[in-house]
C-alpha positions in Angstrom: 0.0 0.0 0.0 1.2 3.5 -0.8 2.3 5.8 2.0 0.1 8.8 2.8 3.2 11.0 3.0 3.0 14.0 0.8 6.5 15.3 1.6 5.2 18.1 3.9 6.9 16.7 7.0 6.2 19.2 9.7 4.7 18.2 13.0 2.1 20.5 14.5 3.0 20.6 18.3 -0.5 21.6 19.3 -2.3 18.8 17.6 0.5 16.2 17.5 -0.1 15.6 13.7 2.0 15.9 10.6 0.9 19.0 8.7 1.1 17.0 5.4 -0.4 13.6 6.0 -2.2 13.9 9.4 -0.4 11.0 11.1 1.1 11.0 14.5 4.8 10.4 15.0 3.9 6.9 16.4 1.9 6.2 13.2 4.7 7.4 10.9 7.3 5.3 12.8 5.1 2.2 12.8 3.9 2.4 9.2 6.2 -0.3 7.8 5.2 -2.7 10.7 1.5 -2.2 10.2 -0.6 -4.8 8.4 -2.4 -3.9 5.2 -5.7 -3.8 7.2 -4.2 -1.4 9.8 -2.8 0.8 7.0 -6.2 0.9 5.2 -7.9 1.8 8.5 -5.5 4.6 9.1 -5.8 5.9 5.5 -9.5 6.0 5.9 -9.4 8.5 8.8 -6.6 10.8 7.7 -8.6 13.2 5.5 -11.3 13.6 8.2 -8.5 14.1 10.8 -6.9 16.9 8.8 -10.2 18.5 8.2 -11.0 18.5 11.9 -7.6 20.0 12.6 -8.3 22.8 10.1 -11.7 23.5 11.6 -10.1 23.7 15.1 -7.5 26.1 13.8 -10.2 28.4 12.3 -11.8 28.7 15.8 -8.5 30.1 17.2 -8.5 33.9 17.7 -6.5 36.0 15.1 -3.0 37.1 16.1 -2.9 40.9 16.6 -0.6 42.5 14.0 0.0 39.3 12.1 -0.7 38.8 8.4 -4.3 38.0 7.5 -5.2 34.3 8.2 -2.7 33.8 11.1 -4.2 32.4 14.2 -2.9 32.2 17.8 -2.1 28.8 19.3 
């Protein structure tokens, strides 16, 4: 099975998720040891996980004096 990695490998410290693929460090490290069924189950939730993260970020208050779209954390 193809990896969900999209080469945007930056961890969000507030959410504990990779900004690119939405996996945790534990999931990234364990990917090669997962069964196909485990990988499929994880792949099935990544898009929803990233969408939920974006929604949560939108609810954060804007940062004073920061460029448009920046939010506090």
